[in-house]
C-alpha positions as CSV (number, residue, x, y, z in Angstrom):
1,M,177.4,153.6,138.4
2,N,174.5,152.1,136.5
3,Y,175.5,150.9,133.1
4,P,172.9,149.8,130.5
5,S,172.4,146.1,130.1
6,E,173.5,144.2,127.0
7,A,169.9,143.9,125.9
8,A,169.4,147.6,126.3
9,R,172.5,148.4,124.2
10,I,171.4,145.9,121.5
11,A,167.9,147.5,121.4
12,A,169.4,151.0,121.2
13,A,171.8,149.9,118.4
14,Q,168.9,148.3,116.5
15,A,166.7,151.4,116.9
16,E,169.5,153.6,115.6
17,A,170.3,151.4,112.6
18,S,166.6,151.1,111.7
19,A,166.2,154.9,111.9
20,L,169.2,155.5,109.6
21,S,168.4,152.7,107.1
22,K,167.4,153.6,103.5
23,S,164.7,151.9,101.3
24,S,165.9,150.0,98.3
25,T,162.5,150.6,96.7
26,T,162.9,154.4,97.1
27,A,166.4,154.2,95.6
28,I,165.2,152.2,92.6
29,L,162.4,154.7,91.9
30,L,164.7,157.6,92.3
31,G,167.1,155.8,89.9
32,V,164.5,155.2,87.2
33,F,162.9,158.6,87.3
34,I,165.8,161.0,88.1
35,G,168.8,158.8,88.3
36,Y,170.6,160.5,85.4
37,L,171.1,163.4,87.9
38,G,172.8,161.0,90.4
39,V,170.0,161.4,93.0
40,D,169.9,157.7,93.6
41,R,173.6,157.6,94.5
42,F,173.3,160.5,96.8
43,Y,170.4,158.7,98.5
44,A,172.5,155.6,98.8
45,G,175.2,157.5,100.6
46,Q,177.6,157.6,97.7
47,P,178.1,161.4,97.1
48,I,181.2,161.0,94.8
49,L,179.4,158.6,92.5
50,G,176.3,160.9,92.6
51,L,178.5,163.9,91.5
52,L,180.0,161.8,88.7
53,K,176.6,160.8,87.5
54,L,175.3,164.4,87.7
55,F,178.2,165.8,85.7
56,T,178.1,163.1,83.0
57,C,174.2,163.0,82.8
58,G,174.2,159.4,84.0
59,G,177.2,158.4,82.0
60,A,175.4,159.5,78.8
61,G,172.5,157.4,79.8
62,L,174.3,154.1,80.0
63,W,175.3,154.3,83.7
64,W,171.7,155.5,84.4
65,V,170.2,152.4,83.0
66,I,172.8,150.0,84.6
67,D,172.1,151.6,88.0
68,W,168.4,150.5,87.8
69,F,169.7,147.0,88.5
70,L,172.6,147.9,90.9
71,I,171.3,150.6,93.1
72,G,169.2,148.3,95.3
73,D,172.4,146.4,96.3
74,A,174.3,149.6,96.9
75,V,171.6,150.7,99.4
76,E,171.7,147.4,101.2
77,Q,175.5,147.7,101.5
78,T,175.1,151.2,103.0
79,N,172.5,149.9,105.4
80,L,174.8,147.1,106.6
81,R,177.7,149.6,107.1
82,T,175.4,151.9,109.0
83,A,174.2,149.0,111.2
84,R,177.8,147.9,111.9
85,E,178.7,151.4,112.9
86,A,175.6,151.7,115.2
87,F,176.4,148.5,116.9
88,A,180.1,149.5,117.4
89,R,179.0,152.9,118.9
90,H,176.9,151.1,121.4
91,G,179.6,148.6,122.3
92,V,177.8,145.5,121.0
């Protein structure tokens, strides 16, 4: 059998992680313009928080404004989790 080399597995994992990564800038713009609907949290891969924001109109506006500053970090955490999962799937 011909198994892929370590470098090939790393490259495949990096490509998968890159393809699945989200943009912090996009999340911030979504948060500023339609964040009161929870769209930014859905984009960040946090559907439960997205639903909570949707049903509370962004926490009566307060949560919406606070998320302008927090959503970028939430996206980065999601990207790190996605990358870890991709590397684990490829055995790296």
